[in-house]
N, C-alpha and C positions, 0 to 999 in steps of 0.2 A: 528531559529527561528526569526520573524522580530525583530531585533532592535528598541527601540524608537525613532522618527524622534526629530530633538531637533527643538527649537522654531524659531530659524536661519534660519532653510532649511526650517521650515512650511512657513514661509513670504515667497520665491522665490521660493516654489512650489505653492503659489497662480496664477503665472502667467503661469501655464499650468494647463486650465479648464479641470477637469474631465471629463466634458460633451463632450469637442471637442477630446480629448482622445479617449473615445469610440466612438465617429462619425469615427474616420479616424481607427481605427479597424472594425469598419464596412465598409468601402469603400474598406478596403482589404482582408475580405470576399467574399464579392459582385463582386467586378473587377469594380468598376462604383461607381459615384457621382449620377447618376440616379435610380441607383439600390438601394442605401445605402437609398437614397430619400423615393423608393417606400416601403421599408421595414421600414420605422419609422414613413411613411403617414406624411412626410416634403416636403419642395419645392427642387427643385436642387439649387438655391441659397442660402437657409438657413445653405442647407449641403456647399456649395462651401465657406459660409462664417466662419464657424467653421473650415473647414481646413486653412482657409487665417488666421483667427487668430491667428491657432496653429502655423503657419510657422513664424507670428512674433515673437511667445513668444519664439520659439526655435533658430531662426536668421539662418534657413536652411529652403531651399524647400524639402518637404516631400513628394510628389506626382508631378508624371509627366505624359503625354500623353503618352499611348502606343495603338497600334491600334484603337477600335472603343470603350474603356475603358481609364481605367489609371492604374498605377501601384505605386507602392509607390518608394521612392527612399532608399538607406542604412539608412540613418537618420529616413524617415519613419515608414523601419521595425521595427527599435527599438525602438521607440515609439510606437507602436502600439503593440509591444510583450509584452510591459510594461500594454499599456492597455489591452489587455485580463485580466490580472491580477488584475486589477480595477474594470472591469467591472466583474469578479467572485467576488471579493469584496463586491460589492456595490448589486449583486442579493442576497447574503448571510444575508446583513446587511437588505435587503428589507423583505427576509422570516420571518428575528427572529422579527422585528417590526410587522410581520404583527399575527405572533402566537402572540406576548402580545396583541397586538390588539385584537385577537381573544379569550384572557385568556387561550391560550395552553402552555403547557410546554415547555422548552427549547428544542431544537429538536438538534439533533448529527448525521451526515453523518460518518459511518464507513466502512473502507474496510480490511477485514482479510484473511489470510486461514483458511482453515474448522477447522483444529484442533485446532487452535487458539479461532476459533467462539465457540466451542462447551466445552472448558474451559475455559481458561483466562478470554476470553472476554464478557460469560455469567455470569460468578461468578463477573465482575468488573460492568457490567451493575447493575446487581443485588443488590449488595450494594452501590452503588452509589445513590444520592439522587430520592427518591421516585418518584418524579415527572419529571425526567428525560426522553424525548423519543428520543429513538437510533432509528436509522434506518441503518442494519447492509448489507453489502455486500461482497459474498463469493469471493475473489480474488486470485489469485499465487502473491506472489509480485511484478513483472512488471506491474501488469495491476492494482496492487493497487497505487501504487507509481505514475503511469499515472495518474491516480483518482485523488489521491492527489494533482499533478501538475495542473493537469485542472481546478482543484476547486470543482470537483463534491461531492469529500466527504473532511471532515475536520482532519479525522485522518486516519491512515492506522497501519497494525501490519501485520510484516513479516519476513520471517526468509532468513537466509546467512551464505556459508561458513565461512566465516570471518566479526570481529567486522565492520560494517559500520562506516565511520569517518565523515561524512557528516554534515553540519550544521541541528539543526532540529532534531536529532535524539535519542534515550535513548534507550541504551541497556538491555533489562530488564533479561536478562540469557542465559544459555544454554539447549538445548534439546537435551540431548541424546540420540543416535540412539542404538536400541536394537533389540536383538536377540532371536523371540520368537520361542519357541520348544513345543513338547506336552510333558507333564510333564513326561510322561513314556522314554522320550528320553536318551540315556546313556549321552550326554551332558547336559541334564538339572541339575545335582545334582553338578554342578562347581558354582564357582563365577562368572567367564567369560568365553566367547568364543574366543578361538582365531581365528583369521580368515583364519589361516591355516587349521583349522580343519574344516571348511566351504566345503572346498573341497570335502569332503567325504559325501556330502547332497545335496540334490534339495535345490535352494536357491529362495523365492520368494521375490523381490526385489522392487517390485511396480508400479509405473508410469516411462515411460522413464526416464527424468528427475532423479527419485530417484536410476533407475538402474546404469544411466553412473555416478553417483555419489559414490555409491556403489562398482562402479568396477574400478573407480581410484584409494579410497581406497586400494581395493583389490589389485592393479596392484604397488603399492607402496611399497607391501609386498610382490611381486612376486605370486599371489595367482592367482588362473583362475579357480574361480566358477562355476560350472554347475547351469543356470538361468530357472526357469519354464517359461511354454512359457504363461503363463498367465499375463498379462500386464494390471495390475489397481491401482488406488488409493483408494480403497473402502479398509477401512483397517478392517470392520467387516468381511467382504469377505475371506481377506489375513487372519483372526485367522482362522476363519472357516476352510480353508485350510490345515492350521497347524496341528488344531486337528483332523482332517481328515485324516492326516499321510502323506500330499505332499509335504512337506519338511516344513525348515525353513525359518522366513518371517522376512525382515529386518524393523521394525519399527519402526518410531518417538515416544520419551516418551509421547507426548502429545496425541497421539493417543492410548496409552494404560492408560490413566489416562480419555480418553471419553468415552472407550469402552474398557472391557479387560474380557475373557472367563475366566469360573474358573479352564479347563483343559489343560490351556497353560501355561508356563515359560516364563519371558522375562528377560534375560541377556545382560550386557553389553558385548560389542565387546574388545576385545585385538588385537591391539591398538584402544582404543578409538577413536569413530565420533559421532561429534555432529553438532547441528547448531546454530547459533546465532538468537536469538528471537529479536526482533527492535521494537519500538513504534516510527511513525514520525508525525510532525506535520507540519502543512506549512512553507516552507520558505521563501516565499515572498509575503505572504501576512497574515491580522491579522488574528492571531490563538482566537476561539470563547471559552469563557471562561468553556462552558460545557467539551471542547475535552481538557483541563489542569486537570479539576476535573477526567476523565475520566483515563488518565493519571495515574495521582497521585494513583488511585483505580490499575491500572494494576502494578503498580511498586509495591504498598504495598501486593498484593497476589504472584507474582511472585516467591518470594522465594518458596511459598508452591508446586511448581510444575517444577520449576527449578533449576539448578544447577550454 
């Protein structure tokens, strides 16, 4: 989460003109001052002036000739990287202002993995302010975090094997991984299912990433289960396959919260397996108030579905 900037630092930051920083970022992206000028509809001298002004403020050379264009020096690359964050923040501010001008409700952009979208997220959005507009993008954790980093979303919901320790992350809780069995299966009457017991049945372990994670867990117990040939992350299909007697399915708890057949039984693994559910806010740019509001609702609702 971004720390407040002191008044003293704000005074010194005035030397770095945000417009000039954005111009530098555009020069880096286009590869020349002429191309940057065309993109903005400016003249070449206007672009050059902004770069020179920034070089005077920084006390460093930021741009050097390279072939038929220019390239940034190491100092220029550092500044341009921060300029990308500034451009994203200014874009978000412009969009929020436009919504207010049009009388629209605050808009929040969220990326989350599918089972979180169908459970925690939809409940949190429903219980938040009625005029909050939320654009939801389904994305696996790497894609969700990349979208948060590049400024295309304001909040990300992810899962991890271990709780992340990064700045700007809130751990909501643990989502247990369960074994789904036909209700008439001999193991269905137990409290838990030992990993060793799964050697005697075909296992539907989900997508390739889920399969790999499950197999690592089994390997730690010297167990080698037989996997079903069907590779899928469709949890409705996996439950249908279980009900049809095609095997036992390895499912996250949130998947069963979103949809659960009446003719299957879900039990915890022994030893247990789980995934950590986390919410991320931007670490390098301002956090929009609506993101904090949604985080508060997610935190409040998490104990109802997570451990």
